[in-house]
C-alpha positions as CSV (number, residue, x, y, z in Angstrom):
1,M,89.2,56.1,-126.1
2,P,87.4,59.5,-126.6
3,P,83.7,59.4,-127.1
4,P,82.0,60.8,-130.2
5,P,81.2,64.5,-130.2
6,A,78.0,65.7,-128.6
7,P,75.5,67.5,-130.9
8,W,76.1,71.2,-131.2
9,T,73.6,73.2,-129.2
10,G,74.7,76.7,-130.1
11,R,76.3,77.4,-126.7
12,G,79.5,76.7,-124.9
13,T,81.6,75.4,-127.8
14,P,85.3,75.3,-127.1
15,S,87.6,77.4,-129.3
16,A,90.6,76.2,-131.4
17,T,93.9,77.6,-132.4
18,R,93.7,79.0,-135.9
19,S,96.4,80.3,-138.2
20,P,96.6,81.0,-142.0
21,A,98.4,78.5,-144.1
22,S,99.6,78.7,-147.7
23,N,98.3,76.5,-150.5
24,P,100.2,74.9,-153.3
25,A,100.4,76.6,-156.7
26,V,97.4,76.5,-158.9
27,G,97.4,73.6,-161.4
28,T,100.1,71.6,-159.7
29,P,99.9,68.1,-158.1
30,A,99.1,67.7,-154.4
31,V,102.0,68.9,-152.2
32,A,103.1,66.9,-149.2
33,T,103.1,68.8,-145.9
34,P,104.0,68.0,-142.3
35,A,101.4,67.0,-139.8
36,F,98.7,69.6,-139.4
37,D,99.4,72.3,-136.8
38,M,97.2,74.7,-138.7
39,P,94.2,72.7,-139.8
40,V,91.7,75.6,-140.2
41,T,91.8,79.3,-141.1
42,V,89.3,81.8,-140.0
43,L,89.4,85.0,-142.1
44,R,87.7,87.7,-140.1
45,P,86.7,91.2,-141.1
46,P,88.1,94.0,-138.9
47,R,84.5,94.4,-137.7
48,Q,81.7,91.9,-138.5
49,T,78.9,93.9,-140.0
50,L,76.9,91.1,-141.6
51,P,75.1,88.2,-139.8
52,V,76.7,85.8,-142.2
53,V,79.3,83.0,-141.8
54,V,80.8,81.3,-144.8
55,S,82.2,77.8,-144.4
56,S,84.4,76.0,-147.0
57,P,85.1,72.5,-145.6
58,H,86.4,70.9,-148.8
59,S,88.8,73.4,-150.4
60,G,91.9,72.4,-148.5
61,Q,94.9,71.6,-150.6
62,R,97.6,70.6,-148.0
63,Y,98.3,66.9,-148.5
64,P,100.1,65.3,-145.5
65,Q,102.8,62.7,-146.1
66,D,101.0,60.0,-144.2
67,L,98.3,60.1,-146.9
68,L,100.6,60.3,-149.9
69,S,102.8,57.5,-148.8
70,R,99.8,55.1,-148.5
71,T,98.0,55.8,-151.7
72,G,98.4,54.2,-155.1
73,L,96.8,57.2,-156.9
74,D,98.6,59.8,-158.8
75,Q,98.3,63.2,-157.1
76,L,96.0,64.8,-159.6
77,T,93.5,62.0,-159.3
78,L,93.8,62.3,-155.5
79,R,92.7,65.9,-155.8
80,S,89.5,65.1,-157.7
81,S,87.4,65.3,-154.6
82,E,88.6,68.8,-153.7
83,D,86.3,71.8,-153.9
84,T,89.2,73.5,-155.6
85,F,89.1,77.4,-155.4
86,V,85.7,77.5,-153.6
87,D,87.4,79.4,-150.7
88,E,88.6,81.9,-153.3
89,L,85.2,82.3,-154.9
90,F,83.8,83.4,-151.5
91,A,86.9,85.3,-150.5
92,S,85.0,88.6,-150.6
93,A,83.1,87.6,-147.4
94,P,85.6,89.3,-145.0
95,E,85.7,92.4,-147.2
96,L,81.9,92.6,-146.9
97,G,81.9,92.1,-143.2
98,A,81.5,88.3,-142.8
99,P,84.0,85.7,-141.5
100,L,85.1,82.8,-143.7
101,V,86.0,79.5,-142.1
102,K,88.0,77.2,-144.4
103,A,89.7,73.8,-143.9
104,E,93.4,73.6,-144.8
105,F,93.3,69.7,-144.9
106,P,91.9,68.0,-148.0
107,R,88.5,66.2,-148.0
108,V,90.1,62.9,-148.9
109,Y,92.2,63.0,-145.8
110,V,89.2,63.6,-143.5
111,D,85.8,65.0,-144.4
112,A,84.6,67.8,-142.2
113,N,81.1,67.5,-143.9
114,R,80.5,64.1,-142.3
115,E,79.9,63.1,-138.7
116,A,83.1,62.6,-136.8
117,F,82.9,58.8,-136.9
118,E,81.3,57.5,-140.2
119,L,83.8,54.8,-141.0
120,D,83.9,51.7,-143.2
121,P,85.1,48.7,-141.2
122,A,86.6,47.2,-144.3
123,M,89.2,49.9,-144.4
124,F,90.7,49.1,-141.0
125,D,92.8,46.3,-139.7
126,D,91.4,46.4,-136.2
127,P,87.9,46.5,-134.8
128,L,86.1,49.8,-134.5
129,P,84.5,51.0,-131.2
130,D,80.8,50.6,-130.7
131,Y,80.1,54.3,-131.0
132,V,81.3,54.4,-134.7
133,T,78.7,54.5,-137.4
134,T,79.6,51.7,-139.8
135,Q,76.6,51.5,-142.1
136,N,74.9,54.2,-144.1
137,A,74.6,55.3,-147.8
138,R,77.7,57.6,-147.5
139,I,79.9,54.8,-146.1
140,A,78.6,52.3,-148.7
141,A,79.6,54.8,-151.5
142,G,83.1,55.0,-150.0
143,L,82.7,58.5,-148.8
144,G,82.6,58.4,-145.1
145,T,84.6,60.6,-142.7
146,I,87.8,58.8,-144.1
147,A,87.2,58.3,-147.8
148,R,87.7,54.9,-149.3
149,V,87.5,56.2,-152.9
150,V,87.8,59.6,-154.6
151,S,85.0,61.0,-156.7
152,N,85.8,58.8,-159.7
153,A,85.5,55.6,-157.6
154,A,89.3,55.0,-157.5
155,P,90.4,53.3,-154.3
156,V,92.5,55.7,-152.2
157,Y,94.7,53.3,-150.2
158,R,97.0,50.4,-151.1
159,G,96.4,48.7,-147.7
160,K,94.4,49.0,-144.6
161,L,94.5,51.8,-141.9
162,S,94.3,51.5,-138.2
163,F,91.6,53.1,-136.1
164,A,94.4,55.1,-134.5
165,D,95.0,56.7,-137.9
166,A,91.4,57.7,-138.2
167,L,91.3,59.0,-134.6
168,S,94.4,61.1,-135.2
169,R,92.8,62.8,-138.2
170,I,89.6,63.4,-136.5
171,E,91.3,64.9,-133.4
172,T,93.8,67.1,-135.3
173,C,91.6,68.2,-138.2
174,W,87.9,67.5,-137.9
175,R,87.4,68.7,-134.3
176,P,89.4,72.0,-134.7
177,F,87.4,72.8,-137.9
178,H,84.1,72.4,-136.1
179,A,85.3,74.1,-133.0
180,A,86.2,77.1,-135.1
181,L,83.0,77.0,-137.1
182,A,80.8,76.7,-134.0
183,E,82.6,79.4,-132.2
184,T,82.2,81.8,-135.2
185,I,78.5,81.0,-135.5
186,E,78.1,81.6,-131.7
187,A,79.8,84.9,-131.9
188,T,77.5,85.9,-134.8
189,L,74.4,84.9,-132.8
190,D,75.6,86.9,-129.9
191,R,76.2,90.0,-132.0
192,F,73.1,89.9,-134.3
193,G,70.6,87.6,-132.6
194,Y,70.7,85.3,-135.6
195,C,73.2,83.8,-138.1
196,I,73.1,82.8,-141.7
197,L,75.6,80.1,-142.5
198,I,76.6,79.6,-146.2
199,D,78.2,76.2,-146.6
200,A,80.1,76.5,-149.9
201,H,80.9,73.6,-152.1
202,S,81.5,72.6,-155.8
203,M,80.3,69.7,-157.9
204,P,81.7,68.0,-161.0
205,S,80.1,69.1,-164.3
206,N,79.2,65.5,-165.3
207,V,76.9,64.9,-162.3
208,L,73.3,63.9,-163.2
209,A,70.2,64.8,-161.3
210,L,66.8,63.1,-161.3
211,G,64.3,65.4,-163.0
212,A,60.5,65.7,-162.4
213,D,60.0,63.4,-165.4
214,G,61.8,60.6,-163.5
215,R,64.8,60.8,-165.9
216,A,68.4,61.8,-165.2
217,H,69.4,65.2,-166.5
218,P,72.7,67.2,-166.4
219,V,73.0,68.9,-163.0
220,A,72.1,72.6,-162.8
221,D,74.7,75.3,-162.5
222,V,73.9,75.9,-158.9
223,V,72.2,73.6,-156.4
224,L,70.9,75.1,-153.1
225,G,70.5,72.6,-150.3
226,D,68.3,73.4,-147.2
227,C,67.7,69.8,-146.1
228,H,64.3,69.9,-147.8
229,G,63.3,72.9,-145.8
230,G,64.7,71.9,-142.4
231,S,67.9,74.0,-142.1
232,C,67.0,77.4,-143.5
233,S,64.2,79.9,-144.1
234,T,62.4,79.1,-147.2
235,V,62.0,82.8,-148.0
236,L,65.8,83.1,-148.0
237,V,66.3,80.1,-150.3
238,Q,63.7,81.6,-152.7
239,R,65.5,84.9,-152.6
240,C,68.9,83.2,-153.4
241,E,67.2,81.4,-156.3
242,R,65.9,84.6,-157.8
243,V,69.2,86.4,-157.4
244,M,71.2,83.6,-159.1
245,A,68.6,83.1,-161.8
246,R,68.9,86.8,-162.7
247,Q,72.6,86.4,-162.9
248,G,72.1,83.8,-165.6
249,Y,72.5,80.5,-163.6
250,R,70.3,77.5,-163.8
251,V,69.3,76.8,-160.2
252,H,67.9,73.7,-158.6
253,R,67.0,73.0,-155.0
254,N,68.0,69.9,-153.0
255,A,68.7,67.8,-156.1
256,P,71.0,66.0,-156.1
257,Y,72.5,67.7,-153.0
258,A,70.2,68.5,-150.1
259,G,72.9,69.3,-147.6
260,G,75.6,67.5,-145.7
261,F,76.6,67.3,-142.0
262,V,77.4,71.0,-141.7
263,T,74.0,72.0,-143.0
264,R,72.1,69.5,-141.0
265,H,74.1,69.9,-137.8
266,Y,74.2,73.7,-137.6
267,G,71.0,74.6,-139.3
268,R,68.5,75.4,-136.5
269,P,66.1,78.0,-137.8
270,E,64.1,77.8,-134.6
271,S,67.3,78.9,-132.7
272,G,68.2,81.6,-135.1
273,V,70.8,79.7,-137.3
274,H,69.9,79.3,-140.9
275,A,72.2,77.0,-142.9
276,L,72.2,76.9,-146.7
277,Q,74.5,74.7,-148.7
278,I,75.6,76.1,-152.1
279,E,77.0,73.8,-154.8
280,L,78.6,75.4,-157.8
281,K,79.3,73.5,-161.0
282,R,83.1,73.4,-161.4
283,G,83.0,73.9,-165.2
284,L,81.7,77.4,-164.6
285,Y,85.1,78.6,-163.3
286,M,87.8,76.0,-163.6
287,N,89.4,73.4,-165.9
288,E,88.5,70.2,-164.0
289,R,91.3,68.1,-165.4
290,R,94.1,70.6,-164.9
291,F,92.9,72.2,-161.7
292,Q,93.3,75.7,-163.2
293,R,91.0,78.7,-163.2
294,T,89.3,79.6,-166.4
295,P,88.2,83.1,-167.5
296,G,84.8,82.4,-165.9
297,F,86.4,82.5,-162.4
298,A,86.2,86.3,-162.1
299,R,82.5,86.3,-163.1
300,V,81.5,83.6,-160.6
301,A,83.5,85.3,-157.8
302,A,81.8,88.6,-158.5
303,D,78.4,86.9,-158.5
304,M,79.2,85.2,-155.1
305,R,80.1,88.6,-153.8
306,R,76.6,89.9,-154.8
307,L,75.0,86.8,-153.3
308,I,76.7,87.3,-149.9
309,A,75.6,90.9,-149.8
310,V,72.0,89.9,-150.5
311,I,72.1,87.2,-147.9
312,G,73.6,89.6,-145.5
313,G,70.6,91.9,-145.9
314,F,68.1,89.2,-145.0
315,D,66.6,89.3,-141.6
316,P,64.7,86.0,-140.7
317,R,62.8,87.9,-138.0
318,R,61.1,89.9,-140.7
319,P,61.6,87.8,-143.9
320,W,59.1,89.7,-146.0
321,G,60.5,93.2,-145.1
322,D,63.7,93.1,-147.1
323,A,64.2,93.6,-150.9
324,D,66.7,91.6,-152.9
């Protein structure tokens, strides 16, 4: 049985085969696909000119048959945990000189923003190895590496899985995604001496966040997560807040999303890697029931282009020397 992955150190990460893959048509149910031979796409500029890497681990829309045959959910419900269109909102990154790393597999199949082995024992018909994490808040909520529920708390599977099912998904999807992401971060470090990782996500419009008054309030338009100051330069976060506020967005920091595995794992400011999670409210750019773009999509995409350019001009070695 393979051991869990070692923590990323910023050096010596193996590469992975990467190829583009097509997505299903906008607004249609999930489309069944064969087993993943192309789990991750890296869109690279002809020449990388910005010290930025954009990650989109939850925008995959290729639904494999081994998932669809086991779920009792209709396919639009199954898609509710997607960060639909987020890769498209940040698609300007390669044009600006920054690579974009995106998962082709859906979050509900295997979540690349979790540790490799955060698994709920109740989902499996055989014992889990000792190295598997079986208890934490994410697993209790049904949102471990293999999701038990989708975002509306509907159970995903009609029956139980085997650990071999989970291991296959981790080996064929999770590991290639992180190999590609780590390799891209490493190349950026080698080229520029530092790297700014934008981990791009979306959130349902009906999410509530705890306010300073202790009461729940509607979530802001944008939530910036820096693991409460641990994954990214505070100056950079402040700069992003100002840019997005000037664009008309309500921006919060770390509430209710402070950063997931990608932000925590790769964010190492002391080693030159600054990771910032960006959560965008879906109602700004899409119809959340029909999975269709709205007229707001073009505006949000243009604003993300501006944000990437601003982030690309930030040098953490002289944080006060750049204007935004």
